[in-house]
C-alpha positions as a Markdown table, in Angstrom:
| # | Residue | x | y | z |
|---|---|---|---|---|
| 1 | Met | 53.2 | -5.3 | -23.6 |
| 2 | Leu | 54.2 | -3.8 | -27.0 |
| 3 | Trp | 57.9 | -3.6 | -27.8 |
| 4 | Tyr | 59.1 | -0.8 | -30.0 |
| 5 | Glu | 62.1 | 1.3 | -31.0 |
| 6 | Lys | 62.4 | 4.8 | -32.2 |
| 7 | Gly | 64.8 | 7.2 | -33.7 |
| 8 | Gly | 65.3 | 10.5 | -35.6 |
| 9 | Ser | 64.1 | 13.9 | -34.4 |
| 10 | Gly | 61.5 | 16.6 | -35.0 |
| 11 | Ala | 58.1 | 16.3 | -36.5 |
| 12 | Pro | 56.0 | 14.7 | -37.9 |
| 13 | Ala | 56.1 | 11.2 | -36.4 |
| 14 | Val | 56.3 | 8.3 | -38.8 |
| 15 | Leu | 54.9 | 5.0 | -37.6 |
| 16 | Leu | 56.4 | 1.9 | -39.3 |
| 17 | Leu | 54.2 | -1.2 | -39.2 |
| 18 | His | 55.6 | -4.6 | -40.4 |
| 19 | Gly | 53.7 | -7.4 | -42.0 |
| 20 | Leu | 52.4 | -10.8 | -40.7 |
| 21 | Gly | 55.2 | -13.0 | -39.4 |
| 22 | Ala | 58.0 | -10.3 | -39.5 |
| 23 | Thr | 59.3 | -7.8 | -36.9 |
| 24 | Ala | 60.3 | -4.2 | -36.9 |
| 25 | Gly | 63.7 | -5.3 | -38.0 |
| 26 | Val | 62.5 | -5.2 | -41.6 |
| 27 | Trp | 62.6 | -1.4 | -41.4 |
| 28 | Val | 66.4 | -1.0 | -40.8 |
| 29 | Gly | 67.1 | 0.1 | -44.3 |
| 30 | Leu | 64.2 | 2.5 | -44.5 |
| 31 | Gln | 65.1 | 4.0 | -41.1 |
| 32 | Arg | 68.6 | 4.7 | -42.5 |
| 33 | Val | 67.2 | 6.5 | -45.5 |
| 34 | Leu | 64.9 | 8.6 | -43.3 |
| 35 | Glu | 67.7 | 9.7 | -41.1 |
| 36 | Gln | 70.1 | 10.4 | -44.0 |
| 37 | Arg | 67.6 | 12.6 | -45.8 |
| 38 | Gly | 66.1 | 14.3 | -42.8 |
| 39 | Gly | 63.2 | 16.7 | -43.1 |
| 40 | Ile | 60.5 | 14.2 | -42.2 |
| 41 | Gly | 60.9 | 13.7 | -38.4 |
| 42 | Arg | 61.0 | 10.9 | -36.0 |
| 43 | Trp | 60.2 | 7.2 | -36.6 |
| 44 | Ile | 58.5 | 4.7 | -34.3 |
| 45 | Ala | 58.7 | 1.0 | -35.2 |
| 46 | Pro | 56.9 | -1.6 | -33.0 |
| 47 | Asp | 56.9 | -5.3 | -33.1 |
| 48 | Leu | 53.2 | -6.0 | -33.5 |
| 49 | Ser | 51.5 | -8.0 | -30.8 |
| 50 | Gly | 52.3 | -11.7 | -31.2 |
| 51 | His | 55.6 | -10.9 | -33.0 |
| 52 | Gly | 59.2 | -10.3 | -32.0 |
| 53 | His | 59.6 | -9.1 | -28.4 |
| 54 | Ser | 56.0 | -8.0 | -28.0 |
| 55 | Gly | 53.5 | -9.9 | -25.9 |
| 56 | Gly | 50.6 | -11.8 | -27.2 |
| 57 | Gln | 46.8 | -11.6 | -27.2 |
| 58 | Ser | 44.2 | -14.2 | -26.5 |
| 59 | Arg | 42.6 | -13.5 | -29.9 |
| 60 | Tyr | 44.0 | -11.5 | -32.8 |
| 61 | Ser | 42.2 | -9.1 | -35.1 |
| 62 | Val | 43.1 | -6.0 | -37.1 |
| 63 | Gly | 41.2 | -3.9 | -34.6 |
| 64 | Ser | 42.9 | -5.4 | -31.5 |
| 65 | Leu | 46.3 | -4.8 | -33.1 |
| 66 | Ala | 45.4 | -1.2 | -34.0 |
| 67 | Ala | 44.1 | -0.5 | -30.5 |
| 68 | Glu | 47.4 | -1.6 | -29.0 |
| 69 | Val | 49.5 | 0.4 | -31.5 |
| 70 | Ala | 47.3 | 3.5 | -30.9 |
| 71 | Gly | 48.9 | 4.0 | -27.5 |
| 72 | Leu | 52.3 | 4.7 | -29.1 |
| 73 | Ile | 51.0 | 7.7 | -31.1 |
| 74 | Arg | 48.1 | 9.0 | -28.9 |
| 75 | Asp | 50.0 | 12.2 | -28.0 |
| 76 | Glu | 51.5 | 12.8 | -31.4 |
| 77 | Pro | 50.0 | 15.9 | -33.2 |
| 78 | Glu | 51.0 | 14.8 | -36.7 |
| 79 | Val | 51.4 | 11.1 | -37.7 |
| 80 | Tyr | 52.1 | 9.4 | -41.0 |
| 81 | Val | 52.2 | 5.6 | -41.4 |
| 82 | Val | 54.2 | 3.3 | -43.6 |
| 83 | Gly | 52.8 | -0.2 | -43.5 |
| 84 | His | 53.6 | -3.4 | -45.2 |
| 85 | Ser | 51.1 | -6.2 | -45.9 |
| 86 | Leu | 49.2 | -6.7 | -42.5 |
| 87 | Gly | 50.7 | -3.3 | -41.4 |
| 88 | Val | 48.6 | -1.6 | -44.1 |
| 89 | Tyr | 45.4 | -3.0 | -42.6 |
| 90 | Val | 46.4 | -1.8 | -39.1 |
| 91 | Ala | 47.3 | 1.6 | -40.6 |
| 92 | Leu | 43.9 | 1.9 | -42.2 |
| 93 | Ala | 42.2 | 1.0 | -39.0 |
| 94 | Leu | 44.1 | 3.6 | -37.1 |
| 95 | Ala | 43.1 | 6.2 | -39.7 |
| 96 | Ser | 39.4 | 5.6 | -39.0 |
| 97 | Arg | 39.8 | 7.7 | -35.8 |
| 98 | Trp | 38.0 | 5.0 | -33.9 |
| 99 | Phe | 41.1 | 4.5 | -31.7 |
| 100 | Gly | 41.5 | 8.1 | -30.5 |
| 101 | Val | 44.4 | 9.0 | -32.9 |
| 102 | Glu | 44.6 | 11.0 | -36.1 |
| 103 | Val | 46.6 | 9.8 | -39.1 |
| 104 | Arg | 47.3 | 12.3 | -41.8 |
| 105 | Gly | 48.7 | 10.0 | -44.5 |
| 106 | Ile | 49.5 | 6.3 | -45.2 |
| 107 | Val | 51.9 | 4.6 | -47.6 |
| 108 | Gly | 50.8 | 1.0 | -47.9 |
| 109 | Val | 53.1 | -1.5 | -49.5 |
| 110 | Gly | 51.9 | -5.0 | -50.7 |
| 111 | Pro | 48.6 | -5.6 | -48.9 |
| 112 | Lys | 47.0 | -8.8 | -49.8 |
| 113 | Ile | 43.5 | -7.8 | -50.9 |
| 114 | Ala | 41.8 | -10.9 | -52.4 |
| 115 | Trp | 41.1 | -13.7 | -50.0 |
| 116 | Ser | 39.7 | -16.9 | -51.4 |
| 117 | Glu | 37.9 | -19.5 | -49.2 |
| 118 | Ala | 41.0 | -21.7 | -49.5 |
| 119 | Asp | 43.2 | -18.8 | -48.3 |
| 120 | Ile | 41.1 | -18.2 | -45.2 |
| 121 | Gln | 40.8 | -21.9 | -44.4 |
| 122 | Gly | 44.6 | -22.2 | -44.7 |
| 123 | Ala | 45.1 | -19.3 | -42.4 |
| 124 | Arg | 42.7 | -20.8 | -39.8 |
| 125 | Glu | 44.7 | -24.1 | -39.9 |
| 126 | Leu | 47.9 | -22.3 | -39.4 |
| 127 | Ala | 46.4 | -20.4 | -36.5 |
| 128 | Ala | 45.4 | -23.6 | -34.8 |
| 129 | Arg | 48.8 | -25.3 | -35.0 |
| 130 | Pro | 51.0 | -25.5 | -31.9 |
| 131 | Val | 54.3 | -23.7 | -31.8 |
| 132 | Arg | 57.0 | -25.6 | -33.7 |
| 133 | Trp | 60.3 | -26.0 | -32.0 |
| 134 | Tyr | 63.7 | -26.5 | -33.6 |
| 135 | Ala | 66.7 | -28.3 | -32.2 |
| 136 | Thr | 69.2 | -25.6 | -33.4 |
| 137 | Ala | 69.2 | -21.9 | -33.9 |
| 138 | Glu | 70.3 | -22.3 | -37.5 |
| 139 | Glu | 67.2 | -24.4 | -38.3 |
| 140 | Ala | 64.9 | -21.8 | -36.7 |
| 141 | Trp | 66.6 | -18.9 | -38.5 |
| 142 | Asn | 66.4 | -20.7 | -41.9 |
| 143 | Arg | 62.7 | -21.2 | -41.3 |
| 144 | Tyr | 62.2 | -17.6 | -40.4 |
| 145 | Arg | 63.9 | -16.5 | -43.6 |
| 146 | Arg | 61.5 | -18.7 | -45.6 |
| 147 | Val | 58.4 | -17.6 | -43.8 |
| 148 | Ser | 59.2 | -13.9 | -44.0 |
| 149 | Gly | 60.6 | -14.0 | -47.5 |
| 150 | Leu | 63.8 | -12.4 | -46.2 |
| 151 | Asp | 66.3 | -14.6 | -48.0 |
| 152 | Val | 70.0 | -13.6 | -48.2 |
| 153 | Thr | 69.6 | -11.8 | -51.5 |
| 154 | Ile | 67.1 | -9.4 | -49.9 |
| 155 | Ala | 68.3 | -9.2 | -46.3 |
| 156 | Pro | 72.0 | -10.4 | -46.2 |
| 157 | Gly | 72.6 | -9.4 | -42.6 |
| 158 | Glu | 71.1 | -10.4 | -39.3 |
| 159 | Glu | 69.9 | -6.9 | -38.6 |
| 160 | Trp | 66.9 | -7.3 | -40.8 |
| 161 | Leu | 66.0 | -10.5 | -38.9 |
| 162 | Arg | 66.2 | -9.2 | -35.4 |
| 163 | Arg | 63.8 | -10.8 | -32.9 |
| 164 | Gly | 62.4 | -13.2 | -35.5 |
| 165 | Val | 63.5 | -16.2 | -33.4 |
| 166 | Arg | 63.6 | -16.9 | -29.7 |
| 167 | Gln | 65.0 | -19.6 | -27.5 |
| 168 | Gly | 63.1 | -21.6 | -24.9 |
| 169 | Glu | 63.3 | -24.7 | -22.8 |
| 170 | Gln | 62.3 | -26.9 | -25.8 |
| 171 | Gly | 64.8 | -25.3 | -28.2 |
| 172 | Trp | 64.4 | -22.6 | -30.8 |
| 173 | Arg | 61.1 | -21.3 | -32.3 |
| 174 | Leu | 59.9 | -18.4 | -34.4 |
| 175 | Ser | 58.8 | -15.5 | -32.3 |
| 176 | Gln | 55.5 | -15.2 | -34.1 |
| 177 | Asp | 52.5 | -16.5 | -32.3 |
| 178 | Pro | 50.7 | -18.9 | -34.8 |
| 179 | Arg | 47.4 | -17.5 | -33.7 |
| 180 | Thr | 48.2 | -14.2 | -35.4 |
| 181 | Phe | 47.0 | -15.9 | -38.6 |
| 182 | Glu | 43.5 | -15.2 | -37.3 |
| 183 | Val | 43.7 | -11.7 | -38.9 |
| 184 | Ala | 43.5 | -13.2 | -42.4 |
| 185 | Gly | 40.5 | -12.1 | -44.5 |
| 186 | Ala | 39.8 | -8.7 | -42.9 |
| 187 | Pro | 37.6 | -6.5 | -45.2 |
| 188 | Phe | 40.1 | -4.3 | -47.0 |
| 189 | Gly | 37.4 | -2.2 | -48.8 |
| 190 | Arg | 35.6 | -1.3 | -45.5 |
| 191 | Leu | 38.9 | -0.3 | -43.9 |
| 192 | Val | 39.8 | 1.9 | -46.9 |
| 193 | Gly | 36.3 | 3.4 | -46.8 |
| 194 | Gly | 36.6 | 4.3 | -43.1 |
| 195 | Ala | 40.1 | 5.8 | -43.3 |
| 196 | Gln | 40.3 | 9.5 | -43.0 |
| 197 | Ala | 43.8 | 10.0 | -44.4 |
| 198 | Arg | 45.6 | 10.5 | -47.7 |
| 199 | Leu | 46.4 | 7.0 | -49.0 |
| 200 | Val | 49.1 | 5.8 | -51.4 |
| 201 | Leu | 49.2 | 2.1 | -52.2 |
| 202 | Ala | 52.3 | 0.4 | -53.7 |
| 203 | Arg | 53.5 | -3.0 | -54.7 |
| 204 | Gly | 56.6 | -4.6 | -56.0 |
| 205 | Glu | 56.6 | -5.5 | -59.7 |
| 206 | His | 57.0 | -9.2 | -58.9 |
| 207 | Asp | 54.7 | -9.4 | -55.9 |
| 208 | Ala | 52.5 | -12.4 | -56.3 |
| 209 | Met | 50.2 | -11.4 | -53.5 |
| 210 | Val | 48.6 | -8.4 | -55.0 |
| 211 | Gly | 48.3 | -6.8 | -58.5 |
| 212 | Ile | 48.4 | -3.1 | -59.4 |
| 213 | Gly | 44.8 | -3.4 | -60.7 |
| 214 | Glu | 43.6 | -4.6 | -57.3 |
| 215 | Leu | 45.3 | -1.6 | -55.6 |
| 216 | Ala | 43.7 | 0.8 | -58.2 |
| 217 | Glu | 40.2 | -0.5 | -57.2 |
| 218 | Tyr | 40.6 | 1.0 | -53.8 |
| 219 | Cys | 43.0 | 3.9 | -54.3 |
| 220 | Gln | 43.6 | 6.7 | -56.8 |
| 221 | Glu | 47.3 | 7.0 | -56.0 |
| 222 | Thr | 49.1 | 3.7 | -56.8 |
| 223 | His | 52.7 | 3.0 | -57.5 |
| 224 | Glu | 54.6 | 0.0 | -58.8 |
| 225 | Ile | 58.2 | -0.5 | -57.6 |
| 226 | Ala | 60.3 | -2.0 | -60.4 |
| 227 | Gly | 62.3 | -5.2 | -60.1 |
| 228 | Val | 61.2 | -6.3 | -56.6 |
| 229 | Gly | 58.8 | -8.6 | -54.9 |
| 230 | His | 56.6 | -8.6 | -51.8 |
| 231 | Asn | 59.3 | -7.1 | -49.5 |
| 232 | Ala | 59.7 | -3.9 | -51.6 |
| 233 | His | 60.3 | -1.9 | -48.5 |
| 234 | Val | 63.3 | -4.0 | -47.8 |
| 235 | Glu | 64.7 | -4.2 | -51.3 |
| 236 | Lys | 64.1 | -0.5 | -52.3 |
| 237 | Pro | 63.6 | 1.5 | -49.1 |
| 238 | Ala | 64.5 | 4.8 | -50.8 |
| 239 | Glu | 61.7 | 4.5 | -53.2 |
| 240 | Val | 59.2 | 3.9 | -50.4 |
| 241 | Val | 60.6 | 6.9 | -48.5 |
| 242 | Gly | 60.1 | 8.9 | -51.7 |
| 243 | Leu | 56.4 | 8.0 | -51.6 |
| 244 | Leu | 56.2 | 9.0 | -48.0 |
| 245 | Glu | 57.8 | 12.4 | -48.8 |
| 246 | Arg | 55.2 | 12.9 | -51.5 |
| 247 | Val | 52.4 | 12.3 | -49.0 |
| 248 | Val | 53.9 | 14.5 | -46.2 |
| 249 | Arg | 54.5 | 17.4 | -48.6 |
| 250 | Gly | 51.0 | 17.1 | -50.0 |
């Protein structure tokens, strides 16, 4: 079962897709900007399968994540997507129209494009690891901050961290299913080639995961967000909303 929240009013619908290891809590600042500015419409923000409060899958892929998310927007006549990292991959898959939905535009922030053999092997090893349990909530939350990159300078309050940790019989754990690392290494170029939507790709100036040149190889409209890192959508949500407004207005 896919957990999601929504807000705002009117059209179009804006689907917000978080990155690997995070939850929809990362969008709290961007949601505020959307609602303050108005003029765009409603937003829908799911916890992707295997994250937060959403259920899991036996095997994870970009396609399986997209198929599940498609159910949230199937009846929407006009949809735009803002995706971060893994969320960009899922957005591109949705824009292929293979899942029975139509996406008009995508703003993709910080997708990792280049995957070395070492990267893929490392992801496979992470996917095979058992869930790690922590004795205290504080330990688990500190680990979640490190894994997600949401340190106190970027996300000072708990609202950005919502549903990142859960409690069980053995203590506290990250909500992320380790098997979600199976998505690593999906073919970015093929997904871009199959997407039937306007695409803008952006990165934080200090994002070590992707360079502006890499983005430019796949997209004519690229943007660098000054002074921030991989979580640019958290650090400068207004700039990301500005890119979305550009896409919506054509």
